[in-house]
C-alpha positions in Angstrom: 31.7 -16.4 -25.9 28.0 -17.3 -25.1 25.5 -14.5 -25.1 23.6 -13.7 -21.9 19.9 -14.2 -22.1 17.9 -11.3 -20.7 14.5 -12.8 -21.4 12.5 -13.9 -18.5 12.0 -17.7 -18.4 8.6 -19.4 -17.8 9.7 -20.4 -14.3 10.6 -16.8 -13.5 7.2 -15.7 -14.7 5.6 -18.3 -12.5 7.7 -17.2 -9.5 6.8 -13.6 -10.1 3.1 -14.4 -10.4 3.3 -16.4 -7.1 4.9 -13.4 -5.4 2.3 -11.0 -6.6 -0.5 -13.4 -5.4 1.2 -13.5 -2.0 1.3 -9.7 -1.9 -2.3 -9.5 -2.8 -3.2 -11.9 0.0 -1.1 -10.0 2.5 -2.7 -6.7 1.3 -6.2 -8.1 1.7 -5.5 -9.4 5.2 -3.9 -6.1 6.3 -6.9 -4.1 4.9 -9.3 -6.5 6.6 -7.5 -6.0 9.9 -7.4 -2.2 9.6 -11.1 -2.2 8.7 -12.0 -4.3 11.7 -10.0 -2.2 14.1 -11.5 1.0 12.7 -15.0 -0.3 13.0 -14.3 -1.4 16.6 -12.9 2.0 17.5 -16.0 3.7 16.0 -18.5 1.2 17.6 -16.9 1.8 21.0 -17.1 5.6 20.6 -13.4 6.1 20.7 -13.3 7.9 17.4 -15.9 9.1 14.9 -16.0 8.5 11.2 -15.6 12.2 10.6 -12.4 12.3 12.8 -11.1 9.3 10.8 -11.9 10.9 7.5 -10.2 14.2 8.5 -7.1 12.4 9.8 -6.9 10.3 6.6 -7.2 13.4 4.4 -4.6 15.2 6.5 -2.1 12.3 6.2 -2.8 12.1 2.5 -2.0 15.7 2.1 1.2 15.4 4.1 2.3 12.4 2.0 1.5 14.2 -1.2 3.6 17.2 -0.1 6.5 15.0 0.8 6.3 13.3 -2.6 6.1 16.5 -4.5 8.9 18.0 -2.4 11.1 15.0 -3.1 10.4 15.2 -6.9 11.0 18.9 -7.0 13.4 19.8 -4.2 14.1 23.3 -5.6 10.4 24.3 -6.1 
C-alpha cells in the first residue's frame, strides 16, 4: 500500500504564497480606504482625532476582554 505524502509540494508553496500576497493587497486597500474615510470625517469636523482615538481604545479593550474571557471562561 502506498504511503501518503504529507509534505507540501512546490506548487502548493507557490499557491500559498500567492494567497498571502492577495491577502496583503486586500489588507492594504482596506487600510487605505479606512484611512481616507477617517481623514474625510476629521476634515469635515464630524469627528475629532481624540474621539477616534478614544473609540479605538474602547473597542480594543472590549475585544481584549472578549478574547481573555473566551480563553478563560471560568476566571
